[in-house]
GUFILO-85234 format. One record per residue: residue number from 1; residue in three letters; x, y, z of N, C-alpha, C in turn. Coordinates in steps of 0.05 Angstrom, whole numbers. Layout:
BEGIN
{NUM,ALA,{X,Y,Z},{X,Y,Z},{X,Y,Z}}
...
REM end
This chain:
BEGIN
{1,UNK,{2611,2164,1642},{2593,2153,1661},{2567,2173,1665}}
{2,UNK,{2575,2196,1675},{2551,2216,1681},{2534,2218,1655}}
{3,UNK,{2545,2223,1631},{2530,2227,1609},{2513,2206,1601}}
{4,UNK,{2523,2182,1603},{2506,2160,1598},{2486,2151,1617}}
{5,UNK,{2491,2159,1642},{2472,2159,1661},{2447,2177,1660}}
{6,UNK,{2456,2204,1649},{2435,2224,1642},{2417,2216,1621}}
{7,UNK,{2433,2204,1600},{2417,2192,1576},{2396,2171,1583}}
{8,UNK,{2407,2151,1599},{2390,2128,1606},{2370,2138,1625}}
{9,UNK,{2373,2157,1644},{2350,2165,1663},{2330,2182,1649}}
{10,UNK,{2340,2198,1625},{2315,2212,1608},{2301,2199,1594}}
{11,UNK,{2307,2171,1586},{2289,2155,1572},{2264,2146,1584}}
{12,UNK,{2242,2163,1574},{2216,2158,1587},{2199,2133,1581}}
{13,UNK,{2210,2119,1564},{2201,2093,1553},{2209,2071,1573}}
{14,UNK,{2230,2074,1585},{2240,2056,1604},{2243,2063,1629}}
{15,UNK,{2238,2049,1651},{2242,2053,1675},{2269,2037,1685}}
{16,UNK,{2290,2057,1689},{2319,2048,1692},{2328,2057,1720}}
{17,UNK,{2346,2040,1729},{2363,2049,1757},{2389,2050,1745}}
{18,UNK,{2406,2064,1755},{2434,2071,1748},{2453,2068,1771}}
{19,UNK,{2470,2048,1775},{2486,2048,1798},{2519,2052,1786}}
{20,UNK,{2529,2071,1793},{2556,2082,1783},{2578,2065,1802}}
{21,UNK,{2601,2057,1792},{2622,2047,1810},{2645,2064,1797}}
{22,UNK,{2663,2072,1817},{2686,2091,1809},{2710,2080,1828}}
{23,UNK,{2732,2082,1820},{2753,2073,1835},{2762,2101,1854}}
{24,UNK,{2756,2125,1843},{2760,2147,1861},{2737,2147,1878}}
{25,UNK,{2748,2161,1904},{2724,2162,1926},{2704,2180,1923}}
{26,UNK,{2705,2200,1904},{2687,2224,1902},{2681,2224,1870}}
{27,UNK,{2657,2231,1866},{2647,2227,1838},{2658,2254,1819}}
{28,UNK,{2655,2252,1794},{2661,2272,1776},{2690,2268,1764}}
{29,UNK,{2706,2248,1772},{2732,2238,1760},{2751,2264,1752}}
{30,UNK,{2757,2261,1728},{2778,2278,1717},{2767,2307,1717}}
{31,UNK,{2743,2311,1714},{2733,2339,1714},{2739,2354,1739}}
{32,UNK,{2739,2341,1760},{2742,2350,1788},{2770,2352,1792}}
{33,UNK,{2786,2330,1784},{2813,2331,1794},{2836,2335,1770}}
{34,UNK,{2826,2333,1742},{2846,2335,1725},{2842,2361,1708}}
{35,UNK,{2822,2379,1712},{2822,2402,1698},{2832,2426,1711}}
{36,UNK,{2843,2441,1698},{2857,2466,1710},{2834,2482,1724}}
{37,UNK,{2843,2499,1742},{2820,2512,1756},{2816,2539,1737}}
{38,UNK,{2826,2543,1718},{2825,2571,1703},{2802,2560,1681}}
{39,UNK,{2799,2534,1677},{2780,2524,1658},{2750,2523,1667}}
{40,UNK,{2742,2545,1675},{2712,2544,1687},{2690,2535,1670}}
{41,UNK,{2694,2542,1643},{2673,2529,1624},{2669,2497,1627}}
{42,UNK,{2691,2484,1625},{2693,2453,1624},{2683,2449,1655}}
{43,UNK,{2690,2458,1676},{2685,2450,1701},{2657,2456,1708}}
{44,UNK,{2639,2471,1690},{2614,2477,1691},{2594,2454,1691}}
{45,UNK,{2603,2433,1677},{2592,2408,1670},{2584,2392,1694}}
{46,UNK,{2595,2399,1715},{2587,2384,1744},{2565,2393,1754}}
{47,UNK,{2552,2418,1746},{2523,2422,1749},{2502,2400,1736}}
{48,UNK,{2512,2395,1709},{2493,2372,1702},{2499,2347,1716}}
{49,UNK,{2522,2339,1725},{2526,2313,1739},{2508,2314,1765}}
{50,UNK,{2514,2339,1780},{2497,2340,1805},{2469,2336,1801}}
{51,UNK,{2458,2344,1777},{2425,2340,1772},{2424,2309,1772}}
{52,UNK,{2439,2294,1754},{2438,2269,1753},{2441,2251,1781}}
{53,UNK,{2463,2258,1791},{2468,2250,1820},{2446,2253,1843}}
{54,UNK,{2427,2272,1839},{2405,2280,1856},{2387,2265,1853}}
{55,UNK,{2382,2247,1832},{2358,2231,1821},{2356,2207,1839}}
{56,UNK,{2333,2199,1850},{2328,2174,1867},{2337,2151,1851}}
{57,UNK,{2339,2150,1824},{2340,2125,1809},{2373,2125,1804}}
{58,UNK,{2391,2137,1816},{2416,2141,1809},{2434,2135,1840}}
{59,UNK,{2453,2114,1836},{2468,2110,1863},{2499,2115,1851}}
{60,UNK,{2514,2123,1873},{2544,2126,1866},{2558,2111,1883}}
{61,UNK,{2582,2093,1881},{2592,2079,1895},{2623,2085,1893}}
{62,UNK,{2635,2098,1910},{2663,2106,1902},{2681,2089,1921}}
{63,UNK,{2709,2094,1910},{2726,2076,1927},{2721,2049,1918}}
{64,UNK,{2714,2044,1895},{2712,2011,1887},{2723,2005,1865}}
{65,UNK,{2741,1985,1870},{2757,1973,1847},{2742,1951,1836}}
{66,UNK,{2732,1954,1804},{2720,1936,1795},{2738,1914,1783}}
{67,UNK,{2731,1887,1791},{2748,1865,1788},{2760,1857,1813}}
{68,UNK,{2758,1875,1833},{2769,1866,1860},{2751,1865,1878}}
{69,UNK,{2734,1889,1885},{2714,1896,1903},{2687,1881,1898}}
{70,UNK,{2683,1881,1866},{2656,1875,1857},{2668,1859,1830}}
REM end
């Protein structure tokens, strides 16, 4: 999700907005909840995700069940 959003938002030839829907209430999914605390290198990708999430063209909607809520 976040890697695709980053790629789309970096495309200077197109003006895009990204709305991300996630079943979990908070962003970063398994990176936040599924990676052991001693794997700092893997968890550091959240810095990249934070930059994507900070963009005006990006919106995150958590706690949403696709097919039920939308």
